[in-house]
N, C-alpha and C positions, 0 to 999 in steps of 0.2 A: 341457554346458551350465550357467552357474551358475542355480540356480534363484529368485533373486533376478529374474529377467528374465521370470519365467514369469506369466502371465496369473493373478490373485490371484482365488482363488473356483472354482465350478464352474460350468457353463452352465445345470444345472438349475434353479439358483435367483436367476439374475442380475436375471430380471425381475419377482421378486417386491420388489425392492428399488427401482425404477424408478416412484415414487410423486410426485405435489408434496409438497414439504415443510408441514405444518401449522403455522402461526405462534400460531394463537391460540390465548391465553393465556401469551402469553411474550413476545411486541413490547409489549404494554399494560402488563406488570407492571413495577414499578420496577427500575432496575438497582442492584442493591446487594447487602444479606445475602441475600433471598432469589431470586437471581439464579440459584443454581447447582442446585437443586432443580426450581425451575420448568421450565428448561432442558432437564434429564436427564427429567423426566418425559415430553417432550413428544417425544421421541424413538425411532424404532422401534431396537427390538437388532438387527437384522438389519442394519442401515445403519448403527449404531457398530462391529458386530463387521468386517463389510469396510473401512470406513475403519480400524480399527485393523490389519488385515492389510497395508493399503497402507502406512499410516506404519510398520511395524514392517519391511516391504521397503526403503522408503527409509532406516530409518535403520541397516540393516544393511550397505546397500551405500556409503553416503556415510560409516560412519565414528563416526557419533552410537553406535552400539554396536560392538565389536569385531566380525568383524576388516577392515571394510569401510576404504576411503581418507577418513579426514578432512578432507582437505585438497581433498575434491570439493566445492566449493563454489559457489552461484551464488546473487546475492541476493535474485531475485525470489522463485524457489522455495523458499527458507530462509524468508524472510518469511513464506510461506503457509505453511509447514511449522512455524513459531512458534506462529501463532497457532489451524494444526488440532491442534496436541500439546495447548495450554492447554484446547481445546474438547472434545477426548478425555477429556481428565484431570476436568473439570468433570462432563461426560457420564457417565462411568463411577465418580468418585470415588478414583479410583487416582491417588495423587500422582505416581507413577513417571514418569508421560508430562507432568507440568509441569517434573520435573526433566530430560527430555531436550529440554524446551523451554528450558531455562535453560543446558544443557551446547551446543545447539545455538548460542545467544547468543556464548557464549564461543569456540565454532569460528571463527564469520563475523569475530569482530573478530580474531582470532588470524589468519586467512589472508587476509581482505578487506581487512585493516585494514594491512595490510601491501603492501610490494613482492614484487612477481612472482618467483618462483625464477630465472627467465630475464633478471630485468631487473638491471643492472650497479649502480642503486640497491640500498640492503638498508636495513632495517629499516621501523618504522613510515613510512606516508604522512605523518604528520603532521608529521613530522621530529623527533618529542620522544623521550626514550631512558628505559629502565627503568622504575623505579615510576610517574614519571609519564606516560608514554604507556601504561603499562596501565591507569592510572586515568583516562586518557581516551581510550579506542579510535576512539571516532568524530572526534574533532575535525580530522581531516584528509578525512572523507568516507570512503567504501566502498567497494573494486573492483566491478565488476561479474561477475566471473569468467569471460568469455571465454575460450575455449582460445589466441587469438591475442595476442601483446604487442599494446598500443597502437600505434597508428602514430606517427612521427617527425616533429617539425616539419617537414621538410625534404621528408617521402615524399610524393608525389602521392596523392590520394583516389582511392580505389577503391572504388566504393559497395557492391560483392559483399561484397569483402574486410572492409568495415568493422563489417559486421554480426558479424563471427566474432572483430572485435578488443575488446581490454580499453580501459578507462575509466569513467568514472562516469556512469550516468542518473539522471536527477532523479527521474523516478517510480519508479526502485527505491527510490532513498533515503528518500523519502516513505514507501514501502510497510514497508522498514524501521522507520522511526519509529514506523508503527502498531504493530510488532510490539515494541517496547520499551514502548509503553504498554501493552500488554496484559501485558505480564510485571510491568508497575509493579501494578498491579489484581488481579494474580495471587498478592501475597505480603503478608504483614501490613504494616502500617505500621511504618517504621523505615527504616535505612539502606539495606535494598536497592531497597524502593520509591522512595528517592530516588537511588541510583544508577539505575537505569533513566530515571528524570525528567532527570537529569542528562544522561545519554549521548545522549537523544532531543533534547535542548533542544542540545547543543554541535554533531549533525551538522544540526540546523537551521540554526542560527547558518553553520557552514562553506558548506553549499549555496546558502543564497541570496544568500551574499557573493558564490560564486562562479559561479551560474548567472544572477541577475540582474543587467541592464546596460540604461543609455540606449541605445537608437536612436543617440541624437545628443546632442549637450551640451543637456542642460535637454529633451530630448524624452520619449516616453514609455517607460515599461520594457518589456522584452521579458526573454525568456529562451531559454537556449541549451539544446540538447535533450540533448547529448553532449558532457562535459567529459575532459580529460586526468588521469589519474590521480591528479595532483598539484593538479590543480585551478584552472591557471595558464592553460591555452590549451583553447577549443572543438577539439573533433573534430569535431563536425557542426555547420555554421551555419543551424540551424532555429529557429523558434520555435514551439512547441505548446502548441495552447490548452489540451488536456486537462490539462496539465504545471499549469497556474498554476492551473487549476481543483482538481486533486487536491492542489498545497500548501496552497490555501486550505482545503480542508478539512481536510488532515491538521495544519497548523498552528494552527487552530482547534480543532482536538480535542485536541491537545498542550496549549493554551494553558487550555484546561477542565480538565486531569487537572491539571495545572500549578497552579490556581486550588484546586481541590479536598484539593490537598496546601499548600497557604499558602505557594505559591511564585509570586511574580510576575516576570516577564520583561519586561522593558519592550523589549529588544531583540527578542526573539519577536514582541511585540505590534505593534511597526513593521512586521515583516516578513509581520506578517497583514494588516495594513491595505495594504501596497505591493499584495499578491497579490490583495486585495477589491477593488482601483483597476484592477489588470490586467483582471479577471476581468469588471468593470462595463463595461470600456471593450471587450472583445472582441467578436467577429464569433459567425457560428454556431458550434455546436461540435457540430454532428451529423455522424455516421460511419456508416458499414456494417461495420466493424469490428468482429467481435463479441467480441473481450477488450477492447476500447476501449469499447463500449458499456457490456459488464459494470463498467467503471473509471468509468463516466460517473453509472451506478446505484447502486453505492456512495458515489461522493462527493456525491450528492445527497441521497439519503437519510441520511449523515452531516450535511449542512446542516439538512435538516429537522429529526433530532433536536436539535442544538445549537439551534435556533429555538425550537422547543417548549418544553423546559427553561431558557430562561432563558439559555443561557452565550453566545449570538450576538445582538448587537443586530437587530430586526426593526424594518425602514424601508420604503420604498418602493422602493429600490433592491434590497435584497434580495429581496424578492417578486418584482421582474422578473426577479432573477437564476433564481430557484427554477422559477418559471414556464418562464422560456425554456428551460432545462435540460430540463425535462420534455417541453416541446413537442419539442424537438431529439431526444430521446432516443426517442421514440414514434414520430417519421419515422423516424429512425434504423432501429429495430427492425422497421419497416414493410416500409422497402428489405430488409432484411437475411432477411427471411422471404421477401418473395417473388423472391430472387435464387435462389433454389433451390439455397444453399450445401449447407444438412443434407442434400443428397438426392446430393451428389458421391459418388465412390467413395470409401471410407475409406481407401485409400493416396494419396490428395489431400488430405487434410484433415489437420490440426493439432487434435490433441484438448484440448491446453488453452488454445489459444484458445475453442475453443467452451463448455470448460468454466467461463472467466473470466466468460463472460457468462450459463452458467447461475446461478453464486455471486452473480452483480449482481440477477439477476430474482428471486431469493430475500429482496430485501431489498423489496419493493415493499410487501408486506403490513404490515411492519414498518412500513417509514416511513408508510402510512396510520394505525396507530397512534399512531404519533407526533403524527401531525399533528393529530388528535382530542384530544391535550392542549388544542390553542389555538384556541376557537371561529372565531376572528377568520381564524388562518393555515387552518384545513381549509376553509373558506370560499370560500378563493380558490384552492386545488391541488387539491383531492379531486377534480374531473373529471377532471382532468390525469391524477392517480394510477389513477382508474379506468379511463382510457383505457389505461395500460400494461399493467392487468392483464389485458387481453385479451391479450397475451404471454405470459401465464405456460405455458402450453403448452409453449412453445420449451425449457421449463428439463425437464419430462419428457422432451421429443424426445432431448435432447443428453448426460442423464443415463444414459437405457436405452441408446443409444446406446454409449456409452465403458466400461458395464459389461458387455458383452457379450465374453465371453474371445475370440471370434473378430475384434473392435476391436482389443482388447490383443495380437492376435498377428501385428499388419500390421506394416511396416517401419516407420512413421511413428511409432508409438504407440512401440515398441521404440528408435527413436532419440532419442526427449523421456523417458526413462521416466523421470526422475526430475522432471521438471515436473508430466508428465501424471498420474501417480502419487499426488503433492501436491495437484494442484489437484483430482482425482476424489475423495480423503480430505476435501477443504474441500467440497467439495460436498456430501457426503453428512453434514456435521457443519454443519448452517446456523446454528449457534451461533456459529461464524467470521463470519456476515455481520452477527448481532446484536454480536459484541466489537468488529467493525471500524465498526458506527456509532455504537455506546454506550458504548466502552472509557475514555472519558472519566470516568464515573460522573458524568455533568451532573446526574444529579437531586439531588445531593446539594450541589452549589454555591452560596453564599450570594449574596442578590442585590448584595451590597457587592462582593465579588471581579466580577462582571461590571460594574459601575460603574467601579472601577478600572480595567479592563483596556479597557474604552470609553474614559477619560478618556488612558489611555497611550498608544491605537491614533492618538488625534488629535494630541498633542503630540512622539510619537517617529520619525515616518515618516522625517525626513531623517537621522536619526543611524544609521537601519537597519546598513547596510554595513560603515560605518566602525567601527562598536563592535561588530561581532557576535561576537567571541569573549572578550568581558570578562572573562567569568565563568570564563576558562579561564588558561593562563599566557602570561608576556610574548613567549615564544617563538611560541604559536601567534597570537597578536595578531598580530605581525609579519608572520607567515605570510599573515592573511587580508588584511591592507592590503596585502601585495604584489599579491596575487590581484586583490583590488578595484582596483587600479591599471592591472593589465594587462589589464582588460577593458573599461576605460572608453570606448575607440575601435570598439569591437567594434558591427558592426550585423547583424540578423538579414534571414534568408533565407528567404520561405516561413510560412505560417500554417495549415500543415497537419503531422500525424505520424500515425503509426500505432502504436500501444504493440507494443516488440518484447519478448518475452518468450525 
């Protein structure tokens, strides 16, 4: 048996690793030059070492290091792996881990930015060729990395099979944008930083043009849940509320990162404004799915960080959105805790879904510290954040469960070993949470940037989709325009969805 599939670590010491993460002294510090030292000093060496083992196992198996299969790519897993590797580099001071993160970025673009080997189409999804395609690997989006080809246009829909079929997921693409922004913050100012931000911006342009549509001409904007590999047709007609929130938090964070690099993107600003309007008009965000709850926690934490640092305009609608999210998350966590899901037999549970919740729970203390930067903001939401804090013991329970070698020996763990190992490593490195919340370096953004972004948000909304790729090539612009036209008459069915990783 391949030793990389064996549970990491010994049974004797796993319990000692399972303690709530202490964010004191890290979340309240300025996110900037002193960040690395503060984060590294706050971590327990045993947790870092366990995370290192998990990521080394994943890297060997998936070809980041020889002799694994470098084509074994899955966008969600790889996005978290990038951020975990960067966090490990900061925690240890070892640059080889950040080098692995940058290599993983290239591998994902090479494999998931191109058509599948069993697809009659060849080359890059964007339709570009040669050096131009290599310079713009995200312009056509990125495949999920599912085992089966996407459903053909004339094939009947099969809900069970669709989970295994390829395509593009919105919430996977937002996760990849976060990974790219994290990489931009991990390199010195210069061409490399600009390249990562450009790739993130081009992906944001492409996905917004393809996934967002009018429910009817002149009607409210909705969002498709799953699109074809070439972004020309929806594969699942559903509109996920969590997707639009994830889009808002991600695009706003990307805007802040661009502002810090003196990059102004009116198309991105307009897309952010559309997502903000969609979230303001949305119904409840409540869910009992653990992975979705973890995602909601990370998203609201990002919003609070952006608002408290002045990188997002704070107004009555923003306050209402944040408070509504905190209430819905609290209700969801209460229902999940009472469901008894964490007492179900291990072979009937999916570790990565629960670990996603554990990662999100670790953002609560950091979110409170960020809110305290703004007296008016903290006065309105601190009681809500305190209510969430009572659920923090769930993090310890989940982490302790999946650190146990007996849990890692179950069939369900081994069947999803890549995503399970990466999510557990990310859980052991709470820097991943802080990076997700603050990778825009928002504390250094000048107030003039915020003013400019606000102005652009007001004036550019109507042109977001039609100009989505004006920063790229003429070929890409034509592709985006065709995609926008093909989806103009689509309608959404349903308002709920569960994260699928």
